[in-house]
PDB file of N, CA, C and O in Angstrom:
ATOM      1  N   MET A   1     -48.109 -27.402  60.454  1.00  0.00           N
ATOM      2  CA  MET A   1     -47.146 -25.528  60.693  1.00  0.00           C
ATOM      3  C   MET A   1     -48.379 -24.641  60.364  1.00  0.00           C
ATOM      4  O   MET A   1     -49.047 -24.959  59.380  1.00  0.00           O
ATOM      5  N   THR A   2     -48.716 -23.631  61.046  1.00  0.00           N
ATOM      6  CA  THR A   2     -49.363 -23.016  60.347  1.00  0.00           C
ATOM      7  C   THR A   2     -48.656 -21.953  59.577  1.00  0.00           C
ATOM      8  O   THR A   2     -47.444 -22.024  59.372  1.00  0.00           O
ATOM      9  N   ALA A   3     -49.396 -20.970  59.146  1.00  0.00           N
ATOM     10  CA  ALA A   3     -48.945 -20.251  57.965  1.00  0.00           C
ATOM     11  C   ALA A   3     -48.485 -18.959  58.237  1.00  0.00           C
ATOM     12  O   ALA A   3     -48.079 -18.084  57.472  1.00  0.00           O
ATOM     13  N   LEU A   4     -48.707 -19.000  60.302  1.00  0.00           N
ATOM     14  CA  LEU A   4     -47.678 -17.812  61.067  1.00  0.00           C
ATOM     15  C   LEU A   4     -46.013 -18.597  60.937  1.00  0.00           C
ATOM     16  O   LEU A   4     -44.878 -18.402  60.502  1.00  0.00           O
ATOM     17  N   GLU A   5     -46.676 -19.371  61.507  1.00  0.00           N
ATOM     18  CA  GLU A   5     -45.027 -20.708  61.337  1.00  0.00           C
ATOM     19  C   GLU A   5     -43.800 -19.938  60.822  1.00  0.00           C
ATOM     20  O   GLU A   5     -42.813 -19.243  61.064  1.00  0.00           O
ATOM     21  N   LYS A   6     -44.509 -20.508  60.024  1.00  0.00           N
ATOM     22  CA  LYS A   6     -43.925 -20.738  58.223  1.00  0.00           C
ATOM     23  C   LYS A   6     -42.965 -19.508  57.621  1.00  0.00           C
ATOM     24  O   LYS A   6     -41.755 -19.355  57.456  1.00  0.00           O
ATOM     25  N   ASN A   7     -44.238 -18.669  57.369  1.00  0.00           N
ATOM     26  CA  ASN A   7     -43.486 -17.108  57.630  1.00  0.00           C
ATOM     27  C   ASN A   7     -42.042 -16.973  58.922  1.00  0.00           C
ATOM     28  O   ASN A   7     -40.867 -16.799  58.599  1.00  0.00           O
ATOM     29  N   ILE A   8     -42.559 -17.111  60.380  1.00  0.00           N
ATOM     30  CA  ILE A   8     -41.142 -16.894  61.206  1.00  0.00           C
ATOM     31  C   ILE A   8     -40.238 -18.354  60.799  1.00  0.00           C
ATOM     32  O   ILE A   8     -39.113 -18.391  61.297  1.00  0.00           O
ATOM     33  N   LEU A   9     -40.450 -18.974  60.351  1.00  0.00           N
ATOM     34  CA  LEU A   9     -39.551 -20.086  59.630  1.00  0.00           C
ATOM     35  C   LEU A   9     -38.602 -19.015  59.092  1.00  0.00           C
ATOM     36  O   LEU A   9     -37.596 -18.537  59.616  1.00  0.00           O
ATOM     37  N   GLN A  10     -39.273 -18.716  57.718  1.00  0.00           N
ATOM     38  CA  GLN A  10     -38.743 -17.942  57.052  1.00  0.00           C
ATOM     39  C   GLN A  10     -38.054 -16.832  57.149  1.00  0.00           C
ATOM     40  O   GLN A  10     -37.382 -16.664  56.131  1.00  0.00           O
ATOM     41  N   ALA A  11     -37.909 -15.898  58.024  1.00  0.00           N
ATOM     42  CA  ALA A  11     -37.855 -15.185  58.846  1.00  0.00           C
ATOM     43  C   ALA A  11     -36.208 -15.426  59.429  1.00  0.00           C
ATOM     44  O   ALA A  11     -35.194 -14.732  59.494  1.00  0.00           O
ATOM     45  N   LEU A  12     -36.526 -16.571  59.731  1.00  0.00           N
ATOM     46  CA  LEU A  12     -35.361 -17.046  60.872  1.00  0.00           C
ATOM     47  C   LEU A  12     -34.072 -17.667  60.212  1.00  0.00           C
ATOM     48  O   LEU A  12     -32.885 -17.651  60.536  1.00  0.00           O
ATOM     49  N   THR A  13     -34.849 -18.285  59.038  1.00  0.00           N
ATOM     50  CA  THR A  13     -33.553 -18.746  57.758  1.00  0.00           C
ATOM     51  C   THR A  13     -32.692 -17.759  57.128  1.00  0.00           C
ATOM     52  O   THR A  13     -31.519 -17.791  56.755  1.00  0.00           O
ATOM     53  N   GLU A  14     -33.997 -16.489  57.109  1.00  0.00           N
ATOM     54  CA  GLU A  14     -32.928 -15.073  56.369  1.00  0.00           C
ATOM     55  C   GLU A  14     -32.564 -15.149  57.145  1.00  0.00           C
ATOM     56  O   GLU A  14     -31.612 -15.754  56.650  1.00  0.00           O
ATOM     57  N   LEU A  15     -32.146 -15.102  58.881  1.00  0.00           N
ATOM     58  CA  LEU A  15     -31.713 -14.227  59.431  1.00  0.00           C
ATOM     59  C   LEU A  15     -30.413 -15.325  59.366  1.00  0.00           C
ATOM     60  O   LEU A  15     -29.359 -15.020  58.808  1.00  0.00           O
ATOM     61  N   ASP A  16     -30.623 -16.566  59.977  1.00  0.00           N
ATOM     62  CA  ASP A  16     -29.281 -17.471  59.267  1.00  0.00           C
ATOM     63  C   ASP A  16     -28.522 -17.709  58.555  1.00  0.00           C
ATOM     64  O   ASP A  16     -27.463 -18.296  58.778  1.00  0.00           O
ATOM     65  N   ALA A  17     -28.970 -17.243  57.419  1.00  0.00           N
ATOM     66  CA  ALA A  17     -28.409 -17.204  56.155  1.00  0.00           C
ATOM     67  C   ALA A  17     -27.552 -15.428  56.043  1.00  0.00           C
ATOM     68  O   ALA A  17     -26.622 -15.366  55.239  1.00  0.00           O
ATOM     69  N   ALA A  18     -27.739 -14.735  56.462  1.00  0.00           N
ATOM     70  CA  ALA A  18     -27.239 -13.032  56.604  1.00  0.00           C
ATOM     71  C   ALA A  18     -26.316 -13.012  57.587  1.00  0.00           C
ATOM     72  O   ALA A  18     -25.557 -12.046  57.674  1.00  0.00           O
ATOM     73  N   VAL A  19     -26.241 -14.086  58.486  1.00  0.00           N
ATOM     74  CA  VAL A  19     -25.405 -14.101  59.720  1.00  0.00           C
ATOM     75  C   VAL A  19     -24.536 -14.843  59.123  1.00  0.00           C
ATOM     76  O   VAL A  19     -23.440 -14.298  58.996  1.00  0.00           O
ATOM     77  N   LYS A  20     -24.619 -15.793  58.747  1.00  0.00           N
ATOM     78  CA  LYS A  20     -23.664 -16.589  58.389  1.00  0.00           C
ATOM     79  C   LYS A  20     -22.686 -15.956  57.278  1.00  0.00           C
ATOM     80  O   LYS A  20     -21.463 -16.079  57.218  1.00  0.00           O
ATOM     81  N   ALA A  21     -23.614 -15.186  56.337  1.00  0.00           N
ATOM     82  CA  ALA A  21     -22.601 -14.351  55.147  1.00  0.00           C
ATOM     83  C   ALA A  21     -21.971 -12.986  55.859  1.00  0.00           C
ATOM     84  O   ALA A  21     -21.754 -12.052  55.088  1.00  0.00           O
ATOM     85  N   MET A  22     -21.610 -12.762  57.493  1.00  0.00           N
ATOM     86  CA  MET A  22     -21.161 -11.450  58.009  1.00  0.00           C
ATOM     87  C   MET A  22     -19.550 -11.256  57.500  1.00  0.00           C
ATOM     88  O   MET A  22     -18.953 -10.237  57.154  1.00  0.00           O
ATOM     89  N   ALA A  23     -18.986 -13.042  57.631  1.00  0.00           N
ATOM     90  CA  ALA A  23     -17.515 -12.428  57.766  1.00  0.00           C
ATOM     91  C   ALA A  23     -16.968 -12.185  56.410  1.00  0.00           C
ATOM     92  O   ALA A  23     -15.933 -11.559  56.176  1.00  0.00           O
ATOM     93  N   THR A  24     -17.894 -12.832  55.378  1.00  0.00           N
ATOM     94  CA  THR A  24     -17.300 -12.042  54.114  1.00  0.00           C
ATOM     95  C   THR A  24     -17.769 -10.921  53.293  1.00  0.00           C
ATOM     96  O   THR A  24     -17.079 -10.068  52.734  1.00  0.00           O
ATOM     97  N   ALA A  25     -19.332 -11.078  53.302  1.00  0.00           N
ATOM     98  CA  ALA A  25     -20.239  -9.655  53.360  1.00  0.00           C
ATOM     99  C   ALA A  25     -19.572  -8.473  52.892  1.00  0.00           C
ATOM    100  O   ALA A  25     -18.388  -8.612  53.197  1.00  0.00           O
ATOM    101  N   GLN A  26     -19.745  -7.367  52.296  1.00  0.00           N
ATOM    102  CA  GLN A  26     -19.198  -6.504  51.834  1.00  0.00           C
ATOM    103  C   GLN A  26     -20.243  -5.764  51.198  1.00  0.00           C
ATOM    104  O   GLN A  26     -20.660  -6.513  50.314  1.00  0.00           O
ATOM    105  N   PRO A  27     -21.083  -4.375  51.168  1.00  0.00           N
ATOM    106  CA  PRO A  27     -21.403  -3.825  53.266  1.00  0.00           C
ATOM    107  C   PRO A  27     -22.067  -5.386  53.559  1.00  0.00           C
ATOM    108  O   PRO A  27     -22.704  -6.221  52.917  1.00  0.00           O
ATOM    109  N   LYS A  28     -21.311  -5.186  55.423  1.00  0.00           N
ATOM    110  CA  LYS A  28     -22.294  -5.996  55.900  1.00  0.00           C
ATOM    111  C   LYS A  28     -23.763  -6.020  55.847  1.00  0.00           C
ATOM    112  O   LYS A  28     -24.265  -4.922  55.608  1.00  0.00           O
ATOM    113  N   PRO A  29     -24.948  -7.450  56.087  1.00  0.00           N
ATOM    114  CA  PRO A  29     -25.772  -6.549  55.669  1.00  0.00           C
ATOM    115  C   PRO A  29     -26.944  -6.257  57.122  1.00  0.00           C
ATOM    116  O   PRO A  29     -26.765  -6.954  58.120  1.00  0.00           O
ATOM    117  N   ASN A  30     -27.883  -5.400  57.124  1.00  0.00           N
ATOM    118  CA  ASN A  30     -28.591  -4.716  58.109  1.00  0.00           C
ATOM    119  C   ASN A  30     -29.099  -6.046  58.503  1.00  0.00           C
ATOM    120  O   ASN A  30     -29.516  -6.721  57.562  1.00  0.00           O
ATOM    121  N   LEU A  31     -29.158  -6.556  59.633  1.00  0.00           N
ATOM    122  CA  LEU A  31     -29.502  -7.601  60.570  1.00  0.00           C
ATOM    123  C   LEU A  31     -31.397  -6.765  61.373  1.00  0.00           C
ATOM    124  O   LEU A  31     -32.371  -7.455  61.676  1.00  0.00           O
ATOM    125  N   LEU A  32     -31.321  -5.402  61.479  1.00  0.00           N
ATOM    126  CA  LEU A  32     -32.773  -5.271  62.402  1.00  0.00           C
ATOM    127  C   LEU A  32     -34.097  -5.004  62.005  1.00  0.00           C
ATOM    128  O   LEU A  32     -35.161  -4.693  62.540  1.00  0.00           O
ATOM    129  N   PRO A  33     -33.526  -5.305  60.531  1.00  0.00           N
ATOM    130  CA  PRO A  33     -35.402  -4.973  59.988  1.00  0.00           C
ATOM    131  C   PRO A  33     -35.455  -7.049  59.765  1.00  0.00           C
ATOM    132  O   PRO A  33     -36.502  -7.632  59.482  1.00  0.00           O
ATOM    133  N   LEU A  34     -34.360  -7.637  59.937  1.00  0.00           N
ATOM    134  CA  LEU A  34     -35.004  -8.808  60.552  1.00  0.00           C
ATOM    135  C   LEU A  34     -35.726  -9.515  61.681  1.00  0.00           C
ATOM    136  O   LEU A  34     -36.530 -10.447  61.702  1.00  0.00           O
ATOM    137  N   PHE A  35     -34.976  -8.498  62.929  1.00  0.00           N
ATOM    138  CA  PHE A  35     -34.901  -8.459  63.969  1.00  0.00           C
ATOM    139  C   PHE A  35     -36.460  -7.967  64.615  1.00  0.00           C
ATOM    140  O   PHE A  35     -37.057  -8.451  65.577  1.00  0.00           O
ATOM    141  N   ARG A  36     -36.903  -6.736  63.637  1.00  0.00           N
ATOM    142  CA  ARG A  36     -38.658  -5.950  64.144  1.00  0.00           C
ATOM    143  C   ARG A  36     -38.953  -7.244  63.166  1.00  0.00           C
ATOM    144  O   ARG A  36     -40.156  -7.222  63.423  1.00  0.00           O
ATOM    145  N   ARG A  37     -38.878  -7.955  62.582  1.00  0.00           N
ATOM    146  CA  ARG A  37     -39.927  -8.615  61.910  1.00  0.00           C
ATOM    147  C   ARG A  37     -40.620  -9.815  62.593  1.00  0.00           C
ATOM    148  O   ARG A  37     -41.817 -10.100  62.568  1.00  0.00           O
ATOM    149  N   LEU A  38     -39.486 -10.526  63.279  1.00  0.00           N
ATOM    150  CA  LEU A  38     -39.136 -11.297  64.049  1.00  0.00           C
ATOM    151  C   LEU A  38     -40.247 -11.372  65.204  1.00  0.00           C
ATOM    152  O   LEU A  38     -41.137 -12.214  65.327  1.00  0.00           O
ATOM    153  N   ASP A  39     -39.886  -9.999  66.215  1.00  0.00           N
ATOM    154  CA  ASP A  39     -41.096  -9.358  67.228  1.00  0.00           C
ATOM    155  C   ASP A  39     -42.137  -9.000  66.399  1.00  0.00           C
ATOM    156  O   ASP A  39     -43.306  -9.150  66.752  1.00  0.00           O
ATOM    157  N   GLU A  40     -41.717  -8.384  64.960  1.00  0.00           N
ATOM    158  CA  GLU A  40     -43.425  -8.199  65.186  1.00  0.00           C
ATOM    159  C   GLU A  40     -44.499  -9.798  64.716  1.00  0.00           C
ATOM    160  O   GLU A  40     -45.700  -9.937  64.949  1.00  0.00           O
ATOM    161  N   LEU A  41     -43.659 -10.708  64.090  1.00  0.00           N
ATOM    162  CA  LEU A  41     -44.550 -11.888  64.024  1.00  0.00           C
ATOM    163  C   LEU A  41     -44.358 -12.551  65.301  1.00  0.00           C
ATOM    164  O   LEU A  41     -45.227 -13.420  65.385  1.00  0.00           O
ATOM    165  N   ALA A  42     -43.622 -12.543  66.330  1.00  0.00           N
ATOM    166  CA  ALA A  42     -43.946 -13.133  67.706  1.00  0.00           C
ATOM    167  C   ALA A  42     -45.574 -12.757  68.523  1.00  0.00           C
ATOM    168  O   ALA A  42     -46.409 -13.370  69.189  1.00  0.00           O
ATOM    169  N   LEU A  43     -45.395 -11.547  68.051  1.00  0.00           N
ATOM    170  CA  LEU A  43     -46.594 -10.930  68.734  1.00  0.00           C
ATOM    171  C   LEU A  43     -47.880 -11.301  67.819  1.00  0.00           C
ATOM    172  O   LEU A  43     -48.942 -10.708  68.009  1.00  0.00           O
ATOM    173  N   GLU A  44     -47.823 -11.752  67.369  1.00  0.00           N
ATOM    174  CA  GLU A  44     -49.060 -12.485  66.122  1.00  0.00           C
ATOM    175  C   GLU A  44     -49.239 -13.574  66.737  1.00  0.00           C
ATOM    176  O   GLU A  44     -50.422 -13.907  66.677  1.00  0.00           O
ATOM    177  N   LEU A  45     -48.441 -14.463  67.448  1.00  0.00           N
ATOM    178  CA  LEU A  45     -48.821 -16.014  67.835  1.00  0.00           C
ATOM    179  C   LEU A  45     -49.974 -15.729  69.214  1.00  0.00           C
ATOM    180  O   LEU A  45     -50.071 -15.053  70.239  1.00  0.00           O
ATOM    181  N   PRO A  46     -50.769 -16.819  68.367  1.00  0.00           N
ATOM    182  CA  PRO A  46     -51.728 -16.908  69.180  1.00  0.00           C
ATOM    183  C   PRO A  46     -51.408 -17.344  70.639  1.00  0.00           C
ATOM    184  O   PRO A  46     -50.263 -17.704  70.916  1.00  0.00           O
ATOM    185  N   ARG A  47     -52.547 -17.316  71.729  1.00  0.00           N
ATOM    186  CA  ARG A  47     -52.173 -18.052  72.550  1.00  0.00           C
ATOM    187  C   ARG A  47     -51.557 -19.194  73.008  1.00  0.00           C
ATOM    188  O   ARG A  47     -50.590 -19.508  73.703  1.00  0.00           O
ATOM    189  N   GLU A  48     -52.868 -19.951  72.084  1.00  0.00           N
ATOM    190  CA  GLU A  48     -52.489 -21.763  71.923  1.00  0.00           C
ATOM    191  C   GLU A  48     -50.797 -22.032  71.401  1.00  0.00           C
ATOM    192  O   GLU A  48     -50.496 -23.217  71.258  1.00  0.00           O
ATOM    193  N   THR A  49     -50.010 -21.281  71.196  1.00  0.00           N
ATOM    194  CA  THR A  49     -48.973 -22.029  70.564  1.00  0.00           C
ATOM    195  C   THR A  49     -47.786 -22.197  71.705  1.00  0.00           C
ATOM    196  O   THR A  49     -47.764 -21.802  72.870  1.00  0.00           O
ATOM    197  N   ASP A  50     -46.739 -22.982  70.878  1.00  0.00           N
ATOM    198  CA  ASP A  50     -46.535 -23.870  71.865  1.00  0.00           C
ATOM    199  C   ASP A  50     -45.632 -22.496  72.376  1.00  0.00           C
ATOM    200  O   ASP A  50     -45.277 -21.487  71.766  1.00  0.00           O
ATOM    201  N   PRO A  51     -45.368 -23.109  74.281  1.00  0.00           N
ATOM    202  CA  PRO A  51     -44.704 -22.820  75.206  1.00  0.00           C
ATOM    203  C   PRO A  51     -43.269 -22.542  74.517  1.00  0.00           C
ATOM    204  O   PRO A  51     -42.825 -21.458  74.137  1.00  0.00           O
ATOM    205  N   ASN A  52     -42.735 -23.674  74.466  1.00  0.00           N
ATOM    206  CA  ASN A  52     -41.030 -23.441  73.888  1.00  0.00           C
ATOM    207  C   ASN A  52     -40.890 -22.445  72.439  1.00  0.00           C
ATOM    208  O   ASN A  52     -39.756 -22.125  72.086  1.00  0.00           O
ATOM    209  N   LEU A  53     -42.103 -21.977  71.623  1.00  0.00           N
ATOM    210  CA  LEU A  53     -41.931 -21.833  70.565  1.00  0.00           C
ATOM    211  C   LEU A  53     -41.751 -20.459  70.855  1.00  0.00           C
ATOM    212  O   LEU A  53     -40.987 -19.716  70.240  1.00  0.00           O
ATOM    213  N   ARG A  54     -42.796 -19.998  72.229  1.00  0.00           N
ATOM    214  CA  ARG A  54     -43.165 -18.435  72.460  1.00  0.00           C
ATOM    215  C   ARG A  54     -41.661 -18.192  73.206  1.00  0.00           C
ATOM    216  O   ARG A  54     -41.103 -17.096  73.245  1.00  0.00           O
ATOM    217  N   HIS A  55     -41.355 -18.903  73.538  1.00  0.00           N
ATOM    218  CA  HIS A  55     -39.800 -18.566  75.383  1.00  0.00           C
ATOM    219  C   HIS A  55     -38.578 -18.499  73.540  1.00  0.00           C
ATOM    220  O   HIS A  55     -37.889 -17.611  73.039  1.00  0.00           O
ATOM    221  N   TYR A  56     -38.680 -18.949  73.413  1.00  0.00           N
ATOM    222  CA  TYR A  56     -37.358 -18.904  72.177  1.00  0.00           C
ATOM    223  C   TYR A  56     -37.413 -17.705  71.941  1.00  0.00           C
ATOM    224  O   TYR A  56     -36.529 -16.962  72.369  1.00  0.00           O
ATOM    225  N   LEU A  57     -38.262 -17.321  71.345  1.00  0.00           N
ATOM    226  CA  LEU A  57     -39.185 -16.027  70.615  1.00  0.00           C
ATOM    227  C   LEU A  57     -38.604 -14.551  71.606  1.00  0.00           C
ATOM    228  O   LEU A  57     -37.972 -13.560  71.239  1.00  0.00           O
ATOM    229  N   ASN A  58     -38.928 -14.789  72.430  1.00  0.00           N
ATOM    230  CA  ASN A  58     -38.991 -14.113  73.912  1.00  0.00           C
ATOM    231  C   ASN A  58     -38.074 -13.723  74.607  1.00  0.00           C
ATOM    232  O   ASN A  58     -38.179 -12.839  75.456  1.00  0.00           O
ATOM    233  N   LYS A  59     -36.798 -14.494  74.260  1.00  0.00           N
ATOM    234  CA  LYS A  59     -35.434 -14.562  75.117  1.00  0.00           C
ATOM    235  C   LYS A  59     -34.294 -14.330  73.795  1.00  0.00           C
ATOM    236  O   LYS A  59     -33.077 -14.403  73.964  1.00  0.00           O
ATOM    237  N   LYS A  60     -34.967 -14.031  72.432  1.00  0.00           N
ATOM    238  CA  LYS A  60     -34.157 -13.469  71.285  1.00  0.00           C
ATOM    239  C   LYS A  60     -33.777 -14.748  71.008  1.00  0.00           C
ATOM    240  O   LYS A  60     -33.268 -14.592  69.899  1.00  0.00           O
ATOM    241  N   SER A  61     -33.646 -16.313  71.353  1.00  0.00           N
ATOM    242  CA  SER A  61     -33.093 -17.666  70.384  1.00  0.00           C
ATOM    243  C   SER A  61     -33.528 -18.222  69.357  1.00  0.00           C
ATOM    244  O   SER A  61     -34.478 -18.970  69.127  1.00  0.00           O
ATOM    245  N   TYR A  62     -32.563 -17.683  68.638  1.00  0.00           N
ATOM    246  CA  TYR A  62     -33.264 -17.711  67.206  1.00  0.00           C
ATOM    247  C   TYR A  62     -33.031 -18.932  66.553  1.00  0.00           C
ATOM    248  O   TYR A  62     -33.934 -19.687  66.191  1.00  0.00           O
ATOM    249  N   GLU A  63     -31.397 -19.207  66.344  1.00  0.00           N
ATOM    250  CA  GLU A  63     -31.602 -20.443  66.425  1.00  0.00           C
ATOM    251  C   GLU A  63     -32.042 -21.596  67.340  1.00  0.00           C
ATOM    252  O   GLU A  63     -31.694 -22.679  66.871  1.00  0.00           O
ATOM    253  N   LYS A  64     -32.686 -21.686  68.475  1.00  0.00           N
ATOM    254  CA  LYS A  64     -33.288 -22.139  69.053  1.00  0.00           C
ATOM    255  C   LYS A  64     -34.722 -22.625  68.575  1.00  0.00           C
ATOM    256  O   LYS A  64     -35.216 -23.752  68.523  1.00  0.00           O
ATOM    257  N   ALA A  65     -35.138 -21.564  68.295  1.00  0.00           N
ATOM    258  CA  ALA A  65     -36.562 -21.582  67.359  1.00  0.00           C
ATOM    259  C   ALA A  65     -37.206 -22.058  65.688  1.00  0.00           C
ATOM    260  O   ALA A  65     -38.207 -22.423  65.071  1.00  0.00           O
ATOM    261  N   ARG A  66     -35.487 -21.656  65.561  1.00  0.00           N
ATOM    262  CA  ARG A  66     -34.818 -22.691  63.798  1.00  0.00           C
ATOM    263  C   ARG A  66     -35.501 -23.909  64.442  1.00  0.00           C
ATOM    264  O   ARG A  66     -36.715 -23.969  64.634  1.00  0.00           O
ATOM    265  N   LEU A  67     -34.652 -24.841  64.749  1.00  0.00           N
ATOM    266  CA  LEU A  67     -34.984 -25.447  65.132  1.00  0.00           C
ATOM    267  C   LEU A  67     -35.788 -26.490  65.633  1.00  0.00           C
ATOM    268  O   LEU A  67     -35.888 -27.693  65.389  1.00  0.00           O
ATOM    269  N   PHE A  68     -36.494 -25.466  66.622  1.00  0.00           N
ATOM    270  CA  PHE A  68     -37.964 -25.765  67.144  1.00  0.00           C
ATOM    271  C   PHE A  68     -38.761 -26.853  65.751  1.00  0.00           C
ATOM    272  O   PHE A  68     -39.085 -28.030  65.595  1.00  0.00           O
ATOM    273  N   LEU A  69     -38.783 -25.554  64.971  1.00  0.00           N
ATOM    274  CA  LEU A  69     -39.894 -24.942  63.253  1.00  0.00           C
ATOM    275  C   LEU A  69     -39.703 -26.224  62.987  1.00  0.00           C
ATOM    276  O   LEU A  69     -40.706 -26.931  62.891  1.00  0.00           O
ATOM    277  N   LEU A  70     -38.161 -26.917  62.776  1.00  0.00           N
ATOM    278  CA  LEU A  70     -37.728 -27.930  61.618  1.00  0.00           C
ATOM    279  C   LEU A  70     -38.023 -28.880  62.307  1.00  0.00           C
ATOM    280  O   LEU A  70     -37.569 -29.936  61.866  1.00  0.00           O
ATOM    281  N   GLY A  71     -38.736 -28.984  63.433  1.00  0.00           N
ATOM    282  CA  GLY A  71     -38.851 -30.584  64.045  1.00  0.00           C
ATOM    283  C   GLY A  71     -37.312 -30.875  64.907  1.00  0.00           C
ATOM    284  O   GLY A  71     -37.018 -31.913  65.501  1.00  0.00           O
ATOM    285  N   ARG A  72     -36.453 -29.617  64.768  1.00  0.00           N
ATOM    286  CA  ARG A  72     -35.388 -30.636  65.973  1.00  0.00           C
ATOM    287  C   ARG A  72     -35.394 -30.228  67.269  1.00  0.00           C
ATOM    288  O   ARG A  72     -34.441 -30.469  68.011  1.00  0.00           O
ATOM    289  N   ASP A  73     -36.173 -29.751  67.555  1.00  0.00           N
ATOM    290  CA  ASP A  73     -36.306 -29.443  69.053  1.00  0.00           C
ATOM    291  C   ASP A  73     -34.829 -30.049  69.771  1.00  0.00           C
ATOM    292  O   ASP A  73     -33.788 -29.433  69.999  1.00  0.00           O
ATOM    293  N   ARG A  74     -35.181 -31.521  70.034  1.00  0.00           N
ATOM    294  CA  ARG A  74     -33.772 -31.776  70.695  1.00  0.00           C
ATOM    295  C   ARG A  74     -32.542 -31.759  70.648  1.00  0.00           C
ATOM    296  O   ARG A  74     -31.773 -32.423  71.344  1.00  0.00           O
ATOM    297  N   GLU A  75     -32.186 -30.711  69.510  1.00  0.00           N
ATOM    298  CA  GLU A  75     -31.007 -30.444  69.746  1.00  0.00           C
ATOM    299  C   GLU A  75     -30.902 -29.146  70.071  1.00  0.00           C
ATOM    300  O   GLU A  75     -29.923 -28.515  69.673  1.00  0.00           O
ATOM    301  N   ASN A  76     -31.650 -28.682  70.658  1.00  0.00           N
ATOM    302  CA  ASN A  76     -31.268 -27.187  71.052  1.00  0.00           C
ATOM    303  C   ASN A  76     -29.860 -27.971  72.408  1.00  0.00           C
ATOM    304  O   ASN A  76     -29.358 -29.094  72.441  1.00  0.00           O
ATOM    305  N   LYS A  77     -29.698 -27.022  73.119  1.00  0.00           N
ATOM    306  CA  LYS A  77     -28.788 -27.275  74.182  1.00  0.00           C
ATOM    307  C   LYS A  77     -29.385 -26.653  75.738  1.00  0.00           C
ATOM    308  O   LYS A  77     -30.442 -26.133  75.379  1.00  0.00           O
ATOM    309  N   THR A  78     -29.295 -26.460  77.040  1.00  0.00           N
ATOM    310  CA  THR A  78     -30.057 -25.776  77.580  1.00  0.00           C
ATOM    311  C   THR A  78     -28.598 -24.704  77.943  1.00  0.00           C
ATOM    312  O   THR A  78     -27.371 -24.624  78.004  1.00  0.00           O
ATOM    313  N   GLY A  79     -30.384 -23.778  78.162  1.00  0.00           N
ATOM    314  CA  GLY A  79     -29.973 -22.469  77.937  1.00  0.00           C
ATOM    315  C   GLY A  79     -29.549 -21.409  79.310  1.00  0.00           C
ATOM    316  O   GLY A  79     -30.174 -21.759  80.312  1.00  0.00           O
ATOM    317  N   SER A  80     -28.794 -20.420  79.514  1.00  0.00           N
ATOM    318  CA  SER A  80     -28.836 -20.038  80.620  1.00  0.00           C
ATOM    319  C   SER A  80     -29.814 -20.193  81.621  1.00  0.00           C
ATOM    320  O   SER A  80     -29.651 -20.580  82.778  1.00  0.00           O
ATOM    321  N   CYS A  81     -30.963 -19.810  80.988  1.00  0.00           N
ATOM    322  CA  CYS A  81     -31.973 -19.317  82.508  1.00  0.00           C
ATOM    323  C   CYS A  81     -32.693 -20.857  82.465  1.00  0.00           C
ATOM    324  O   CYS A  81     -33.832 -21.207  82.773  1.00  0.00           O
ATOM    325  N   GLY A  82     -31.547 -21.612  81.956  1.00  0.00           N
ATOM    326  CA  GLY A  82     -32.265 -22.932  82.890  1.00  0.00           C
ATOM    327  C   GLY A  82     -33.113 -24.011  81.519  1.00  0.00           C
ATOM    328  O   GLY A  82     -32.616 -25.049  81.081  1.00  0.00           O
ATOM    329  N   HIS A  83     -34.210 -23.521  81.146  1.00  0.00           N
ATOM    330  CA  HIS A  83     -34.610 -23.753  79.701  1.00  0.00           C
ATOM    331  C   HIS A  83     -34.097 -24.426  78.347  1.00  0.00           C
ATOM    332  O   HIS A  83     -33.367 -23.755  77.618  1.00  0.00           O
ATOM    333  N   VAL A  84     -34.380 -25.470  78.053  1.00  0.00           N
ATOM    334  CA  VAL A  84     -33.730 -26.256  76.754  1.00  0.00           C
ATOM    335  C   VAL A  84     -33.855 -24.576  75.605  1.00  0.00           C
ATOM    336  O   VAL A  84     -33.472 -24.598  74.435  1.00  0.00           O
TER     337      VAL A  84
END
């Protein structure tokens, strides 16, 4: 895993934790900075990046991207776009 992919995974893990805390958190966490960070990191991906990761990030399928980076891509379900 590249350093950039590690940064993306870290941001995805932070987002996952923030979303899971939403039900009980007071005040509610602001997710916009995490979304912006993920968009910025996705733009830095080199051309040879796995197309699945690019697709997940482009479509904002952050849970799928997180599972992909954890080596658990086969747990991902087919999306409405017809792509896993």
